[in-house]
N, C-alpha and C positions, 0 to 999 in steps of 0.2 A: 776663808771665803767659802760659803755654802755652795755646793755643787747641785745643779738642777738634775732631777731624774729624767731620763729620756722617755719614761713610760707615763708621763702625765697625760691626762685626758685630752685628746686632740679635738680639733674642729672636724666634724665628720665629713663634710663635702668640700671638694676642691672648687674654687671659684672658676677655674679654667676648664674643668671637665665638662664635656658636652652633655646635654640632657639625654636621658635614657628614653629612646623612642620605641614604642611597641614592645616594651619589656616590663616585667613585674618582678618585684623582689619577694622573698618569703616573708610572711607575716610573723610577728613575734620579736623577741629581743635578739639583737645581733651580738656576737662576741667581738670585742675590740682588742686588737693586739698591737704592740709596737714592734716593728721590724727594724733592727739596727744592722746595717751591712758591715759588721765588724765581727771578727772571731774573738772568742774569749782567750785564745792562746796567742802568744807573741808570734808575729810573722806569719800567722795563718790567715788565709782569706776565707770568709764565711759569713754567717749570720748569727745574730742573737735575738731571740724573740721572747717578749714579755707579755703576760696577761695584764691588761690595763686595770682590771678590777681588783687584782690582788698584788700586782707588782712582781709576781713570781716568774722566773724563767721557765718556759715550757718547751722551746725548741732551740737547738743549736746546730750549726754547720761549721765544721773545721776542716779545711782542705789544704793540702801542701803540694799537690801536683802542679807542675809548671803550666799545664793547660787545664785549669780547673773546670772548664766548660765540658770536658769530655766525660767526667765522672764526679758525682757529688753524693754525699751521704747525709741524709736528714736524721738527726738524733733527738731523743727526748732530753730532758734536763740532766739525766744521770749519765748520758753518753751512750745509751743503747740505740743502735741503728734501727730506725723505723723503715726507711726506704732507701734503696740505691737508685740513683738517677743517672742514666747513661745516654750519651749522644751516639746515635748509630753512624758508622762510617759512611761517607758520601760515596755513591756508586753512579757517577755520571748522571746525577739528577739535580733538578732545580728545587728539590724538596729537602728541608732539614728535618730529621727525624729523631725523636727522643723516646726512651722507654723507662718506665718506673717499675721496680721490683720490690717486693716486700722483704724487709730485713737486709742483712749484709750478705751479698752473694759474691762468690769468687769465680764462679763459672756461669755460663749463659743458662738462665732459667726461663720461666714463662712470665713475661711482663703482665701486670694487671692494668697498666695505663700506657697508651701510646699517643704521642703528639707529633704532628707534622705541620710544617710551615712552608709555604711557597715563597720563592725569592721575590723580594720587592714589595711585600704587603705587610701591613701592621696588624695581622691577626693570625691566630694559630688554631687548628682543629685538634680536638682531643677526644679519644674514645677509651672506654674502660671495658674490662672483661665482663662486668656486670650488665653491659649494654647501655650505659649512660653515655651521652654525647655532650661535649662542652666546646665552647669557643672562647679564646682569650683575645682581648683587644687592648691596645695601649697607645700612649703617646710618650715617647722617650723624652721629648723636649719639655713637656709639661709635667712629667713625672707621675702619671696616673696609669692604672691598668684595671681591667675588669674581667671577671670570669662569669660566663653565662652557661647555664645548663640548657641544652638545645633538644633534649629528648622529647619534650612535649611543649612546644612554644619556645619563647625566649625568656629565661628566668635568671635574674641576677643572683648569684650565690656567693660572690666574694669580690672585694675591690680594694685597691691599694691607692693611697694618696700620700703626697709629701706631708710629713708631720708638722703641725703647727702648735704653738704654745697653748692656745686655748682662747676662750672668750675675752680674757683680759687684754690680750694683744692679738686681735684678729689679723690674719694675713702674714704674721711673722713666722717664718720657717725656722725650725731648730737647726737643720743642716741637710746637706744633699744626700747624706747616707742614712737618714732616719725617716721611716715611713710609717703610716698608719694602715694596718691591715684589718679590714672588717669582714668577718665571716658570718653569713646569715644562717638562720636555723635550717637544718636539713643538710648542710654541707659539712663534711668532716674537716676539721681544722688541719690535720696533718696532710690530707690530700690537697687542700687549698694551698698550703705552704709549698708542697712539692711543685704544683703548677706555677706558683709565683717564682720559684727558683728557675724553672725552665724558661719562663717569660724573661727573667733578668738575663739569663745566659744568651738568649736569642738576641736581645737588644744590644 
């Protein structure tokens, strides 16, 4: 029996995602990726990310820690660590805080991305060392999330929707652990993936 590939071309928009009000997306062609919430290694929790246009693996995440939300490593297809993502310990605060470091770090370094989320809301504020400001918004029940650049206005730079088989079978979802990640021009794919990982850990 022939097995279907999980990186088939998806339906771009979710029927349940709310309209984007007072927001614009970058012009030009977007990069479409398939995000599979499975590790390539046995018993590992993580992600496997494919490029839809080539079918090639571009990112992977393999975690073995009992509490995977505390520290994650985003790797390229060869296993080189691009980013280390850490959750900051809570200090009697209603805020959840995350930090992203370049490469694999063993000691505390200087993060280039910081994320913070207040208790009870479905959005997260993100700032970068370069001065860029982002905001993540999501619906856990409907399975979508969006990343906006807030530096000058509200600009959609990446979004995640549940993966569908395509035009031949509209509305048919492949599975709860397979998603379509769209990254718009001007947004770094690895940075977008790091923010998606934080988003998933928060939810």
